C-alpha positions in Angstrom: 0.1 11.7 -30.1 1.9 10.0 -27.1 1.5 6.3 -26.8 -0.7 5.2 -23.9 1.0 2.6 -21.7 -1.2 -0.3 -20.5 -0.3 -2.4 -17.5 -1.8 -4.2 -14.6 -1.9 -1.5 -12.0 -2.3 -3.7 -9.0 0.7 -5.9 -10.1 2.9 -2.7 -10.6 1.8 -1.3 -7.1 2.6 -4.6 -5.5 6.1 -4.8 -7.1 6.9 -1.2 -6.2 5.5 -1.7 -2.7 7.9 -4.6 -2.1 10.8 -2.6 -3.3 10.0 0.5 -1.1 9.2 -1.9 1.9 12.5 -3.7 1.6 14.8 -0.7 0.8 12.8 2.2 2.3 11.9 5.3 0.3 15.5 6.8 0.3 17.1 3.5 -0.4 15.0 2.9 -3.5 16.2 4.3 -6.9 14.2 4.9 -9.9 16.2 2.0 -11.5 15.0 -0.3 -8.7 11.4 0.7 -9.5 12.0 0.2 -13.3 13.5 -3.3 -12.6 10.7 -4.3 -10.2 7.7 -3.0 -12.2 8.9 -3.6 -15.8 7.8 0.0 -16.7 10.2 2.4 -18.0 10.9 5.7 -16.1 8.7 7.8 -18.4 5.8 5.4 -17.9 6.2 5.6 -14.1 6.2 9.3 -14.2 3.3 9.6 -16.6 1.3 7.1 -14.5 2.1 8.2 -11.0 3.7 11.7 -11.3 6.8 11.1 -9.2 8.6 8.7 -7.1 7.0 10.2 -4.0 3.5 9.9 -5.6 4.2 6.3 -6.4 5.3 5.7 -2.8 2.2 7.2 -1.4 0.1 5.2 -3.7 1.8 2.0 -2.5 1.2 3.0 1.1 -2.5 3.4 0.5 -2.5 0.0 -1.3 -0.8 -1.6 1.7 -3.1 0.1 4.1 -6.2 -1.2 2.1 -4.8 -4.7 2.2 -4.0 -4.6 5.9 -7.3 -3.0 6.7 -8.8 -6.3 5.6 -7.5 -7.9 8.8 -9.2 -5.3 11.0 -12.5 -5.8 9.1 -12.2 -9.5 9.4 -11.7 -9.3 13.2 -14.7 -6.9 13.5 -17.0 -9.4 11.7 -15.8 -12.5 13.5 -15.7 -11.2 17.0 -18.3 -11.9 19.5 -17.6 -8.7 21.5 -15.4 -5.6 21.4 -12.6 -7.1 23.6 -12.5 -10.1 21.5 -12.3 -7.9 18.3 -9.3 -6.2 19.8 -7.7 -9.7 20.5 -8.5 -10.8 17.0 -7.0 -7.7 15.4 -3.6 -8.4 17.2 -3.8 -12.2 16.5 -4.6 -11.6 12.9 -1.2 -10.1 12.4 0.7 -12.9 14.1 1.0 -15.1 11.0 2.3 -12.1 9.0 4.9 -11.2 11.7 6.0 -14.9 12.3 6.3 -15.4 8.5 8.3 -12.2 7.8 11.6 -13.9 7.0 13.1 -10.6 5.8 12.2 -8.9 8.9 10.5 -6.0 7.0 8.0 -5.1 9.7 5.0 -2.9 9.0 5.2 -0.9 5.8 3.3 2.1 7.3 5.3 2.2 10.5 8.6 2.0 8.5 7.3 4.9 6.6 6.5 6.9 9.7 10.0 6.4 11.1 11.7 7.2 7.8 9.5 9.8 6.1 7.2 11.1 8.7 8.6 14.5 9.0 9.9 14.7 5.4 6.9 15.7 3.4 3.8 17.6 4.5 1.3 15.6 2.4 2.8 12.3 3.5 2.6 13.4 7.2 -1.0 14.3 6.8 -1.7 10.9 5.3 0.1 9.2 8.1 -1.9 11.3 10.7 -5.2 10.4 9.0 -4.4 6.8 8.9 -3.4 6.9 12.5 -6.6 8.6 13.5 -8.6 6.0 11.5 -6.9 3.2 13.5 -7.3 5.1 16.9 -11.0 5.7 16.1 -11.5 2.0 15.4 -9.9 1.1 18.8 -11.9 4.0 20.6 -15.2 2.7 19.2 -14.5 -0.8 20.3 -13.4 0.3 23.7 -16.3 2.6 24.2 -18.7 -0.3 23.2 -16.8 -2.7 25.6 -17.2 -0.1 28.4 -20.9 0.2 27.7 -21.2 -3.6 27.9 -19.2 -3.9 31.0 -16.4 -6.1 29.5 -13.8 -3.3 29.4 -13.1 -1.3 32.6 -13.8 2.3 33.0 -10.5 3.3 34.8 -9.7 5.5 31.8 -11.8 7.0 29.1 -12.1 5.3 25.7 -9.8 7.7 24.0 -7.0 7.3 26.5 -7.3 3.4 26.2 -7.4 3.8 22.4 -3.9 5.5 22.6 -2.7 2.7 24.9 -4.0 -0.1 22.5 -2.7 1.6 19.5 0.8 2.0 21.0 0.7 -1.6 22.2 -0.2 -2.6 18.6 2.7 -0.6 17.2 5.1 -2.0 19.8 3.8 -5.5 19.0 4.5 -5.0 15.3 8.0 -3.5 16.1 8.8 -6.3 18.5 7.9 -8.8 15.8 10.6 -7.5 13.5 13.3 -9.1 15.6 11.5 -11.6 17.9 9.8 -14.4 16.1 8.7 -16.2 19.3 4.9 -16.8 19.3 4.8 -17.1 23.0 6.4 -13.8 23.7 4.2 -12.1 21.1 1.1 -13.7 22.5 2.1 -12.4 25.9 2.1 -8.8 24.6 -1.5 -9.4 23.4 -2.6 -11.0 26.6 -1.0 -8.3 28.8 -2.7 -5.6 26.6 -6.1 -7.3 27.0 -5.6 -7.8 30.8 -5.2 -3.9 31.2 -8.5 -3.4 29.5 -10.5 -6.3 31.2 
């Protein structure tokens, strides 16, 4: 009877996530994952199925963690426009503190692996749609309350905010100037007001 490997799944996922995040999927070897997690190859395969399955699991873990910043902004905001502002500003400390210039793990995945695997592409599209829907709902509510203009429909503005958010995250990889990043936020909000 095979021996069951016991380990702290969250710790393993976090360790694997940091390796994938720093080296990318293609740059990460199974030996890198063995070294980072402390599990042997067979334990990784038995527990996660494959390197790609482990990668997808770490992406879901990351998304769950960063989703907390969205939830926090939604709870703390006094109105939909402020919620959008708090979402952007909630990521400022992460961007400014990113000494290794890793950027957003999901966006890195999108650029490296977005067209490499059908299941991964579907996950990325679903994740993107969830974020777009969040922005769309905030914008619709803001338009109904009269604090966001109606020059464009809420879906068009949702794409605008989503793309501004991605650009903000990408800019933050190389530019750690809080004033520049805050101007991106302010200009995005100015278009909506």
